[in-house]
N, C-alpha and C positions, 0 to 999 in steps of 0.2 A: 661172331660180332651180330648184333641184333639186326632185323632188318626194319624194325620199326623207326618211324622218325623221333628226333631228338627235340625235346623242348625244354627252355630254361626256364624256369620258376623262380620270381625274386620274392622272397621273403614269404615262407610258407604258412606262418602265423603259429599259434598254439594248436597242438593235437585236439584237444576237447572240440573245439569250435571250428577249426579249419583242417584236421586231419581227412576228413571225408574228402575235401575237395584234392588234396594231392593224390589220395587213395584212387579217386574216380580218373584223375588224368593217368597215373602210372598203370592205370588198365590198359589204356589204348596207346601210350607214349612211353619213350625211354625218356627218364627225366634227370637234368642236372640242375643243382641247387645253388642260389646265391642267397647267402643266410647271415644272420649276424653272429650267431652262436654255433658251434659244433653240432652236428645233427645228432639226435638219440633217435626219437621213434620213428623219424622219416627214413633211417637208413634201408629198409626193406622195399622203398619205393624210388629208390635214385640209384644212378650208376656213379655221379662224381658230384663234387660240391666245392664251393670256395667261401671262406668266411671272411667278409668284409665288414666296416664300419657302414652299414646301410643307411644312417642319419646323414652321412656325408655324399652326395651327388657324385663327386668327383671319385670317389672309393667305389662307388656302387658301378659308375660307368666302367671303371679300370677294372673291377673283377670279374664283369660280364665279358669285356672284351677278351681278358684271360681265358675265360672257360670257353670263348668262341676259338680261340686258338688251337686249344686240345678237340675240340669237337666241331662235327658239323651242324650247325643248329638250324632247325628248321622253324622256331618261334620262340618268342620269348613272352611271357604272361605273370601278371600278378592279381592277386584277389585283395592285396592290401591298400586300403585307401591311401595310406599316407605315403605311398611309393609309386603312385600312378605317373608321377609327372617324370621321374627319374628313369622309369622303366620303359616310358615310350621314347625317351631320349635315347637309351640304350638299342632300343629296338630299331629306330632310324639309323643310329651308328651302324647297326649291323645288316643295313639295307633290309630289314624284315619288316612282315605286314604289322601295322601298329597306327593309331591315332597319332597326330603330333602332340608333341609336349604342349603346345598353346591350347589344344582343344582339351586335354586333361586338365589344365590349369584352369580352363573356363568351368569345366565340371565341379573341381575342387572348390572354388571361389563362389559362394553363393550370390555375392554382389555383380560379379561380372555375369553370371548365369541369368538372374533377374533381367539384367540389360538385354541379354540375347533374346529372351523369351519376349520382351515387351516389342523388340525390334521385329520379330518374326510373328507377333499376334497369337501367342501362346498365353493363355489365361494363367496368371500366377497372382502372387500376394505383392501388393505396393510396398516399396521397401527404400529406407534411407540409411545412409552410413552414417556412424555417429563417434567421433573421437574423444568427444567428452560428454560428461553428464548434461551440461547445458545444451549440447547438440542434439542429444537423445531428448531432452524436453521439448526442443523446439521440434524436431521429428513428431512427437506424439500430438503437438498441436495441430498437424496436419493430418496424421494418421487416424488420431482418436483412440480413444480406449475400447475394449481390452485392445493391447498390442502384443507384440512378441519381441523380445531382446534376446538375439542370439550371437555366438561368434559367426564371424564372415567365413571361415575357412577351418572347419575341424568336423567331427564326426559323433555316433553312438548318442546324440541329443545331449552331450555334454554342454554346460553352459547354457542350454536353451530355457527359457522361461517366461511365462506370461504374466502380464502385469495389467491389473484391472483399474489403476488410477494414479495419479501424479504422487501420493504418499508412497507408494512402493517402488516407485522408480529408482530411488539411489540404491537401496538393496538390491535390486534386479540388475541394473546397469553392472555393479559390483561383481555379481555372481557372473555375467555373462563374460565381463571383462578377465575373470580369473579363468575360464575355459578357453578365451580366446587366445591368452597369454600362452598356451599350450601349443599353438599352432607353429610349424615351421614357414610356412607361406605367408600368412597375412593375419596379425594381431589385431585387426579392426574388430567392431562389433554393428552388428546390424539392428535396425528397430522396424519391424514389418506389422504390415496388418493382420490381424488375427482373422485366420481362416476358420468360421465356426461350422465343424461338419466333422464325420467319420473319416478317419484317415487310413489310406490304403497305400500300397505300393504296386507296380506292375512290372513284372518281372519279365525282360526284354532281351532279345537277341538280334543284333543287326548285321546284314551281311551286304556288301557292296551297295549300301545306302538304304537298304531296305529293312524294316524294324517289323518284328514279329512279336507280338506280346503273347507269351507262352503261360502266364499265370498271372492271377491277380491274388495278393495276398491281403487280408484283412488284419490290420494291426490291433492290439489291446494295449492301451496306455494306462499308466499308472495315475495316481490322483494329482489333480492340479496344484500347484501352477507349473509343475514339472512335466516334461514329456517323456519320461523313462518308458520303454517299450517292455511291457511284461509278457506279451504273448503275440503269436501270430497264427493264423488260419491260413491254408490254401485249399481250396476245392476245384477240382477241375472241371466241375460243372457250373462254376459261380455264374450267373448270368450277368454279373458286373463287368467280366471281363470284356465283353464287346461294347461296351458303354465307354471305356475309362481307354481302352487300346488307341484310339485316334490321338487322344491329348497326349498320351505318352510317347508315341511316335513323332509326333510335332515336336515335343520338347527335345528329343534325341536328335533330330533333323536341324533345332534350332541353334544347338551347341556344336555341330559341323562332326558328328560322331558318323562315320561310315562303317566300320565293322566293331564288334565287340558284344559284351554282355551288359546289361545295363538293369540298374535296379530304382525304378522310377517313383518317387514319392509324391504323393499329392491327397488333398482332401476334396470331399465333395460338398459343395456349397450349394444349398438349394437342391441338391441333387447333380450339381455339374461339376467336373474337374476343375481344381486349380492346382497349379503346380507348385511343390514346394522345392524340389531340388531334384537333379539325375547324378545317380552314382555310377560311375562306370566301371562296375566291377560286378562280380557274384556277389549278392546281397549277405551280409553278417547274420548273426542270431540263427543260423541252422535253416536260412530260408532256402536255400539251394538244396537241402535235404529233403525239406517239406515238398518241394516242388516235383521231386524226383519220386516220393514215395505216392504223391497224390498223382501224378501224370506219366511217370517213367523218364520224362525229359531231363537230360543231364547237362546242367548249366556249367561244371567245371570243365567236363570234357569240350562242351561247345566254346569255351573261351578260349582251350587248346586248340580246336580246329581251326578257329578264326586266326588265332597267331601265327598259324603254320599255313595261312592262305588257303585252307580247305573249307567246303560247304559242311555245316553240321548239320546232323538229321535231327531234327525237332518235330518228330513224328510221335505223338502221344502213345504209349503202349499200356497204360493203366488209366483207370477213372474211378478216383476215390477222393478222399480228404485226409487231410493231415495237420496236427497243429502241436505248437510247441506252447509250454508257460514255464516262464522263468520263477525260480522260488526266492522270494525275497522274506526276511524276517519282518515281525510287526512293528520292530522298533530297533534302532540303531543299539550296537552292545556287542557283546563278545559272545561267540557262537558257543553255547552250551549243548545242544541236543541237535542231531539231525539224521532222521532215521524213515525208512520206509517199509511197510509190513513185509517182509521177505516171500511169505506164501502166495500173497496177492501178486507181487513182482513175477515171481516164478511161473503163475499159472494164467497169466495174462498176455496174451499173443498181442492184443491191440496196444499193449504199453511197450512201445518200439524201442526206448531209451530212457533210462534213468540216471541222470549224472550229477555227482557232487563235485563244485568246484572249490568249494572252501572247507578246511577243517576245522574240527574242534578246538577251541582256544583261538581261532582267528577274530578280530575284528570286523564286523560288518557296520558300513556306514551308509546310512541313507540320505539323500539329498535333503537340504542343501550342503551339508558337510561333505557327502561323498558322491559317487555317482554309478553308473553300471559294473565298473570294474570293481568297486569295493561295496557294493549293495548285495549281490547276487550270491546266494548260497549253492545254487545249483538249478537243473531245469530236467523236464520230462517231456517226452513226444509221445502222442496217441495217433492212431489212425482210424479210420472209419469208413463208411459208405457217402456220408454226406456231413456238412457243416454242423446239422443239428445233433449227429451222432457222436461226434468229436468233441462237440461241445458237452454233452453229457458224459462223456469218457474222460474229460478233463477234471470233471468236478468229482466224479467218482474217485478218481486216483487220487486227487488233491485229500480225500477224507483218510488216505491210508498213509499220507506223509505228515511228520513231524519235525518242525525247527523251532528251535528255541534261543533266544539270546538273552544275557544278563547285562542291564545298563551298567556302564563303565563310572566309576566313582572319580 
């Protein structure tokens, strides 16, 4: 029998984008898994599992309780945005450390979060809920243009669009409504003030009500009017961290989070932080891996530590920079070529990962017809000493990569 604590991971995600999370947790804990399909790549990292319908909260709860009957669980954790609420409910049912389901629901619902930010004096965006196009039009009369139309409870910038005038509003409202319809929790749409400034995220760890901002991530966005995230950069010595950390901590406190890992998104308007949202989980898009490459801090392990009632070690062991760039085609169509110069890839140590996620012959769809799940062909990660160095290396690597699509008839 292993002497290591046992942690239950709910919904491990896909191997490409979330495999590192499970691997890093399994380096310190024995892991049992609650998953929607039979494990494959996960098997080397787990000691047991249960397959349930994760879209059914009652089935998720029952599956977790069944695993708890077989194992002495020390904690329950998920990095899946769409299972934060039922996972919190499961942890509370097992009398294990976790924020309440109500707190997780507030994080998931941007309208509720906005209300709490306002109540606690956290600078955010003015926001109105709109059930109809008429209500959206009335909201823009108050908020003005440009405005942002977005789902009240979704993720990945899906359904989020900027609108610059009333003539664009009908199409934008339809686009946001289509994204919102995919939510299991709230299919409403928000009309919000457009925050004009660079977008960043603050990667935070909260323990017993004290929030530590461990890294700031500078986001790189695709062309307007959409908000696709096409890259991220983390620099351990970024001076912006000290400036944005207090706002991130205030947002976490406003939502009532006392323990966990958070990905706090904001924009800098006239140099001052304005909150977008708090995601109560390890960030997606490999940001957690960037944090570790740049600082040495292990966010998935910290999440498991907190779920098990332990104090995470947030001591930086590295001081560098890391960046990811998503690979998008120039236009929608069928993927006809994807290639990287192999000698370059084999002899470039700072190219830490090159990953294709789509195969030749698959269709790639850019917004507005598609989203991040249909548009990306792959990604690559580079490291360096500074932001300037990784930016230069991103461009150097880009010259060695080819992506081509053929328009569909």
